[in-house]
One Martini backbone bead per residue (centre of mass of N, CA, C, O) as a GRO file, in nm:
protein
  305
    1MET     BB    1   8.510   9.740   8.552
    2ILE     BB    2   8.814   9.644   8.725
    3LEU     BB    3   9.139   9.740   8.734
    4VAL     BB    4   9.446   9.547   8.798
    5ILE     BB    5   9.771   9.669   8.908
    6GLY     BB    6  10.054   9.442   8.968
    7ASP     BB    7  10.183   9.223   9.201
    8ILE     BB    8  10.222   8.886   9.153
    9ILE     BB    9  10.119   8.631   9.389
   10VAL     BB   10  10.176   8.324   9.551
   11ASP     BB   11   9.982   8.167   9.795
   12GLU     BB   12  10.116   7.937  10.028
   13PHE     BB   13   9.976   7.662  10.224
   14ILE     BB   14  10.078   7.493  10.527
   15TRP     BB   15   9.899   7.252  10.700
   16GLY     BB   16   9.897   7.184  11.066
   17ASP     BB   17  10.062   7.017  11.339
   18VAL     BB   18  10.190   7.039  11.679
   19THR     BB   19  10.366   6.783  11.901
   20ARG     BB   20  10.680   6.865  11.860
   21ILE     BB   21  11.028   6.872  11.897
   22SER     BB   22  11.311   6.877  11.750
   23PRO     BB   23  11.618   6.692  11.782
   24GLU     BB   24  11.797   6.886  11.584
   25ALA     BB   25  11.620   7.138  11.684
   26PRO     BB   26  11.450   7.426  11.830
   27VAL     BB   27  11.184   7.308  11.659
   28PRO     BB   28  10.898   7.260  11.511
   29VAL     BB   29  10.687   6.990  11.418
   30VAL     BB   30  10.508   6.951  11.119
   31ASN     BB   31  10.202   6.799  11.050
   32VAL     BB   32  10.094   6.750  10.746
   33GLN     BB   33   9.753   6.798  10.594
   34ASP     BB   34   9.781   7.059  10.398
   35ILE     BB   35   9.776   7.211  10.058
   36ASP     BB   36   9.754   7.554   9.937
   37ARG     BB   37   9.631   7.797   9.697
   38ARG     BB   38   9.659   8.159   9.637
   39LEU     BB   39   9.592   8.457   9.543
   40GLY     BB   40   9.832   8.719   9.549
   41GLY     BB   41   9.862   9.024   9.610
   42SER     BB   42   9.710   9.177   9.357
   43ALA     BB   43   9.537   8.911   9.306
   44ASN     BB   44   9.366   8.941   9.570
   45VAL     BB   45   9.184   9.160   9.458
   46ILE     BB   46   9.039   8.975   9.262
   47ARG     BB   47   8.911   8.791   9.474
   48ASN     BB   48   8.748   9.020   9.606
   49LEU     BB   49   8.584   9.105   9.357
   50HIS     BB   50   8.452   8.832   9.315
   51ALA     BB   51   8.304   8.830   9.594
   52LEU     BB   52   8.154   9.111   9.482
   53GLU     BB   53   8.059   9.073   9.185
   54THR     BB   54   8.317   9.192   9.017
   55LYS     BB   55   8.459   9.289   8.750
   56SER     BB   56   8.784   9.198   8.597
   57ALA     BB   57   9.138   9.300   8.547
   58MET     BB   58   9.467   9.179   8.490
   59PHE     BB   59   9.805   9.322   8.568
   60GLY     BB   60  10.114   9.149   8.484
   61VAL     BB   61  10.361   8.908   8.605
   62VAL     BB   62  10.497   8.590   8.505
   63GLY     BB   63  10.626   8.290   8.483
   64ASP     BB   64  10.770   8.012   8.302
   65ASP     BB   65  10.563   7.824   8.495
   66GLU     BB   66  10.355   7.654   8.693
   67PRO     BB   67  10.253   7.897   8.867
   68GLY     BB   68  10.185   8.075   8.622
   69GLU     BB   69   9.970   7.885   8.504
   70TRP     BB   70   9.791   7.888   8.755
   71VAL     BB   71   9.716   8.185   8.745
   72HIS     BB   72   9.565   8.179   8.478
   73ASN     BB   73   9.356   7.964   8.562
   74ARG     BB   74   9.242   8.114   8.812
   75LEU     BB   75   9.143   8.365   8.665
   76GLY     BB   76   8.946   8.208   8.486
   77GLU     BB   77   8.768   8.099   8.726
   78LEU     BB   78   8.706   8.422   8.800
   79ASN     BB   79   8.651   8.587   8.536
   80SER     BB   80   8.934   8.715   8.463
   81ASP     BB   81   9.111   8.924   8.281
   82ASP     BB   82   9.446   8.814   8.129
   83ASP     BB   83   9.576   8.992   7.894
   84GLY     BB   84   9.779   9.154   8.114
   85VAL     BB   85   9.931   8.875   8.155
   86PHE     BB   86  10.274   8.813   8.152
   87THR     BB   87  10.493   8.573   8.021
   88LYS     BB   88  10.831   8.530   8.137
   89LYS     BB   89  11.122   8.455   7.987
   90ASN     BB   90  11.418   8.478   8.160
   91GLU     BB   91  11.333   8.704   8.389
   92ARG     BB   92  11.113   8.559   8.591
   93PRO     BB   93  10.968   8.414   8.835
   94THR     BB   94  10.722   8.328   9.025
   95ALA     BB   95  10.587   8.453   9.300
   96ILE     BB   96  10.639   8.310   9.639
   97LYS     BB   97  10.444   8.248   9.939
   98THR     BB   98  10.524   8.053  10.227
   99ARG     BB   99  10.304   7.910  10.474
  100VAL     BB  100  10.324   7.789  10.805
  101VAL     BB  101  10.042   7.625  10.969
  102ALA     BB  102   9.944   7.589  11.317
  103GLY     BB  103   9.645   7.606  11.319
  104HIS     BB  104   9.646   7.964  11.387
  105GLN     BB  105   9.967   7.948  11.352
  106GLN     BB  106  10.237   8.105  11.228
  107ILE     BB  107  10.561   7.980  11.193
  108VAL     BB  108  10.641   8.035  10.880
  109ARG     BB  109  10.810   8.228  10.614
  110TYR     BB  110  10.875   8.182  10.258
  111ASP     BB  111  11.053   8.344   9.983
  112HIS     BB  112  10.998   8.378   9.618
  113GLU     BB  113  11.170   8.667   9.492
  114TRP     BB  114  11.177   8.949   9.247
  115ALA     BB  115  11.256   9.318   9.245
  116THR     BB  116  11.311   9.374   8.969
  117PRO     BB  117  11.253   9.541   8.705
  118ILE     BB  118  11.083   9.542   8.443
  119HIS     BB  119  11.086   9.540   8.124
  120PRO     BB  120  11.024   9.788   7.900
  121ASP     BB  121  10.864   9.612   7.698
  122THR     BB  122  10.654   9.520   7.912
  123GLN     BB  123  10.548   9.795   7.983
  124HIS     BB  124  10.434   9.863   7.702
  125LYS     BB  125  10.236   9.626   7.686
  126ILE     BB  126  10.067   9.702   7.931
  127LEU     BB  127   9.979   9.982   7.834
  128ASP     BB  128   9.828   9.885   7.583
  129VAL     BB  129   9.611   9.716   7.736
  130VAL     BB  130   9.500   9.936   7.912
  131ARG     BB  131   9.399  10.116   7.685
  132ALA     BB  132   9.200   9.897   7.566
  133LYS     BB  133   9.029   9.868   7.856
  134LEU     BB  134   8.941  10.155   7.971
  135SER     BB  135   8.651  10.207   7.852
  136SER     BB  136   8.528   9.955   8.048
  137ALA     BB  137   8.606  10.119   8.302
  138THR     BB  138   8.538  10.243   8.638
  139ALA     BB  139   8.821  10.140   8.760
  140VAL     BB  140   9.149  10.165   8.937
  141ILE     BB  141   9.396   9.937   9.067
  142ILE     BB  142   9.701   9.995   9.250
  143SER     BB  143   9.921   9.725   9.351
  144ASP     BB  144  10.192   9.783   9.572
  145TYR     BB  145  10.480   9.551   9.647
  146ALA     BB  146  10.773   9.613   9.550
  147LYS     BB  147  10.852   9.382   9.288
  148GLY     BB  148  10.886   9.560   8.989
  149MET     BB  149  10.627   9.638   8.830
  150LEU     BB  150  10.616   9.941   8.979
  151SER     BB  151  10.770  10.172   8.849
  152PRO     BB  152  10.815  10.502   8.828
  153ASP     BB  153  10.805  10.505   8.519
  154LEU     BB  154  10.536  10.357   8.483
  155LEU     BB  155  10.359  10.542   8.660
  156LYS     BB  156  10.413  10.808   8.491
  157GLN     BB  157  10.268  10.680   8.239
  158LEU     BB  158   9.996  10.568   8.357
  159ILE     BB  159   9.831  10.786   8.518
  160PRO     BB  160   9.755  10.983   8.278
  161GLU     BB  161   9.574  10.756   8.133
  162LEU     BB  162   9.344  10.766   8.390
  163LYS     BB  163   9.180  10.993   8.331
  164GLY     BB  164   8.843  10.992   8.473
  165LYS     BB  165   8.911  10.784   8.685
  166ILE     BB  166   8.908  10.572   8.935
  167VAL     BB  167   9.207  10.597   9.147
  168GLY     BB  168   9.376  10.344   9.333
  169ILE     BB  169   9.629  10.308   9.603
  170ASP     BB  170   9.847  10.060   9.721
  171PRO     BB  171  10.121  10.156   9.887
  172LYS     BB  172  10.473  10.257   9.864
  173PRO     BB  173  10.716  10.466   9.973
  174LEU     BB  174  10.921  10.432   9.736
  175ASN     BB  175  10.672  10.563   9.524
  176THR     BB  176  10.547  10.838   9.610
  177GLY     BB  177  10.622  11.042   9.368
  178ALA     BB  178  10.427  10.862   9.152
  179TYR     BB  179  10.117  10.933   9.284
  180GLN     BB  180  10.031  11.173   9.137
  181GLY     BB  181   9.677  11.242   9.094
  182VAL     BB  182   9.504  11.057   9.234
  183THR     BB  183   9.229  10.982   9.414
  184PHE     BB  184   9.363  10.748   9.607
  185ILE     BB  185   9.484  10.612   9.920
  186THR     BB  186   9.580  10.295  10.133
  187PRO     BB  187   9.747  10.323  10.391
  188ASN     BB  188   9.918  10.252  10.644
  189LEU     BB  189  10.057  10.399  10.907
  190LEU     BB  190  10.353  10.349  10.836
  191GLU     BB  191  10.338  10.440  10.542
  192ALA     BB  192  10.229  10.726  10.596
  193SER     BB  193  10.466  10.827  10.769
  194GLU     BB  194  10.684  10.789  10.551
  195MET     BB  195  10.549  10.962  10.325
  196ALA     BB  196  10.529  11.227  10.525
  197GLY     BB  197  10.764  11.250  10.742
  198MET     BB  198  10.643  11.115  11.009
  199ASP     BB  199  10.542  11.009  11.291
  200ASN     BB  200  10.444  10.693  11.445
  201ILE     BB  201  10.128  10.801  11.549
  202ASN     BB  202   9.821  10.663  11.704
  203GLU     BB  203   9.666  10.956  11.670
  204ASP     BB  204   9.423  11.147  11.558
  205LYS     BB  205   9.569  11.423  11.512
  206HIS     BB  206   9.816  11.304  11.368
  207VAL     BB  207   9.663  11.159  11.136
  208GLU     BB  208   9.529  11.408  11.022
  209SER     BB  209   9.791  11.551  10.938
  210MET     BB  210   9.888  11.328  10.753
  211ALA     BB  211   9.647  11.323  10.555
  212LYS     BB  212   9.658  11.622  10.464
  213HIS     BB  213   9.947  11.622  10.364
  214LEU     BB  214   9.913  11.399  10.142
  215CYS     BB  215   9.690  11.531   9.979
  216ASP     BB  216   9.861  11.780   9.905
  217LYS     BB  217  10.124  11.646   9.795
  218LEU     BB  218   9.944  11.438   9.580
  219ASP     BB  219   9.667  11.536   9.481
  220LEU     BB  220   9.414  11.434   9.639
  221ASP     BB  221   9.089  11.362   9.726
  222TYR     BB  222   9.170  11.107   9.914
  223ILE     BB  223   9.219  10.922  10.235
  224LEU     BB  224   9.300  10.584  10.364
  225ILE     BB  225   9.381  10.492  10.696
  226THR     BB  226   9.519  10.223  10.848
  227ARG     BB  227   9.505  10.133  11.233
  228SER     BB  228   9.417   9.875  11.329
  229GLU     BB  229   9.278   9.897  11.643
  230GLN     BB  230   9.183  10.205  11.537
  231GLY     BB  231   9.117  10.151  11.241
  232MET     BB  232   9.011  10.441  11.059
  233THR     BB  233   9.110  10.713  10.829
  234LEU     BB  234   8.923  10.973  10.670
  235PHE     BB  235   8.997  11.197  10.399
  236ASP     BB  236   8.761  11.393  10.190
  237GLY     BB  237   8.885  11.710  10.165
  238GLU     BB  238   8.737  11.833  10.443
  239GLN     BB  239   8.729  11.577  10.646
  240CYS     BB  240   8.763  11.377  10.929
  241HIS     BB  241   8.725  11.015  10.977
  242HIS     BB  242   8.671  10.804  11.255
  243ILE     BB  243   8.690  10.443  11.240
  244PRO     BB  244   8.616  10.189  11.408
  245THR     BB  245   8.672   9.886  11.464
  246ALA     BB  246   8.523   9.559  11.339
  247ALA     BB  247   8.682   9.368  11.499
  248ARG     BB  248   8.651   9.070  11.697
  249ASP     BB  249   8.854   8.865  11.559
  250VAL     BB  250   9.215   8.797  11.538
  251PHE     BB  251   9.397   8.573  11.320
  252ASP     BB  252   9.448   8.731  11.026
  253VAL     BB  253   9.605   8.998  10.819
  254THR     BB  254   9.624   8.871  10.556
  255GLY     BB  255   9.513   9.084  10.296
  256ALA     BB  256   9.341   9.326  10.414
  257GLY     BB  257   9.425   9.556  10.217
  258ASP     BB  258   9.288   9.431   9.968
  259THR     BB  259   9.002   9.449  10.075
  260VAL     BB  260   8.982   9.750  10.120
  261ILE     BB  261   9.032   9.847   9.823
  262ALA     BB  262   8.811   9.680   9.688
  263VAL     BB  263   8.563   9.788   9.846
  264PHE     BB  264   8.605  10.091   9.818
  265THR     BB  265   8.601  10.093   9.505
  266ALA     BB  266   8.330   9.951   9.455
  267CYS     BB  267   8.161  10.168   9.600
  268LEU     BB  268   8.243  10.411   9.427
  269ALA     BB  269   8.145  10.279   9.154
  270GLN     BB  270   7.837  10.286   9.279
  271GLY     BB  271   7.820  10.597   9.423
  272LYS     BB  272   7.944  10.619   9.684
  273SER     BB  273   8.062  10.758   9.941
  274PRO     BB  274   8.352  10.771  10.107
  275PHE     BB  275   8.225  10.709  10.387
  276GLN     BB  276   8.062  10.461  10.304
  277ALA     BB  277   8.303  10.304  10.187
  278ALA     BB  278   8.472  10.296  10.450
  279LYS     BB  279   8.272  10.146  10.629
  280THR     BB  280   8.259   9.892  10.452
  281ALA     BB  281   8.566   9.827  10.455
  282ASN     BB  282   8.579   9.791  10.762
  283GLN     BB  283   8.389   9.549  10.775
  284ALA     BB  284   8.553   9.366  10.584
  285ALA     BB  285   8.807   9.355  10.761
  286GLY     BB  286   8.660   9.217  11.000
  287VAL     BB  287   8.614   8.954  10.846
  288VAL     BB  288   8.910   8.862  10.743
  289VAL     BB  289   9.061   8.862  11.031
  290GLY     BB  290   8.866   8.605  11.118
  291LYS     BB  291   9.055   8.459  10.926
  292VAL     BB  292   9.258   8.218  10.764
  293GLY     BB  293   9.436   8.370  10.560
  294THR     BB  294   9.370   8.452  10.246
  295ALA     BB  295   9.088   8.664  10.228
  296THR     BB  296   8.730   8.719  10.197
  297ALA     BB  297   8.431   8.929  10.117
  298THR     BB  298   8.103   8.947  10.116
  299TRP     BB  299   7.820   9.122  10.120
  300GLN     BB  300   7.682   8.938  10.327
  301GLU     BB  301   7.908   8.938  10.541
  302ILE     BB  302   7.916   9.242  10.582
  303GLU     BB  303   7.623   9.278  10.674
  304ARG     BB  304   7.635   9.081  10.918
  305HIS     BB  305   7.882   9.237  11.059
   0.00000   0.00000   0.00000
């Protein structure tokens, strides 16, 4: 089982077509055809693990509202343990990101979210459930969307509890100092440059320096940096591997980072080498960016790709 700890978001999609411009303002009028919801944020990692037929447990907070209830129900449908998902009354509503999509084009996104840190009592409750589940876990994914769930204080209490497990973080520069001593991180190029205090230059030699610097700074075993059209760079503690992009068509990059860390971690938990895991994660990213909306990739899709 893989534990996933982080900011839970509901991804809402409004699908339609545009045939005219509004007479009220110079904006497109979307003729809505469908509306659907998907688990987003750190919960999208759960969706990806489910697509990989990997057991999971989710840890986070939702509001005492209809979207929060939907999150619990959806996690149940995916057979993910939600004992660590706490429903908070009067603390914060469930975070929702709504995207309006016409054809394959996202027209606008509007967010309902609150990034204040969760209450200390909630932090303690989450830590207690993590401790209870840890013995049955093969790995832990910390998915940081900087929405208040993963405060530096919680991370500094949490990470020492995870010793002996594979621990991966999808990071945010804001919390860089709290990531010390985990197994790996999977930043994108911009995040890596901010975390390292280096220029955002997408060239192999520069990214190698960035990766080695962060491994040393944070005492990591390895680091996987995603580089958009340049693919990925893995530093495995000994050497850098530059992996060309596997994307054939790019329709939507929403949630691709969740796919990368889910597949990379699942492969490591199966005993694959970091390089094998990175190549597979790169193929999986190529699958999901060819879909519209928050997407996942199965082992079969990855192999075919």
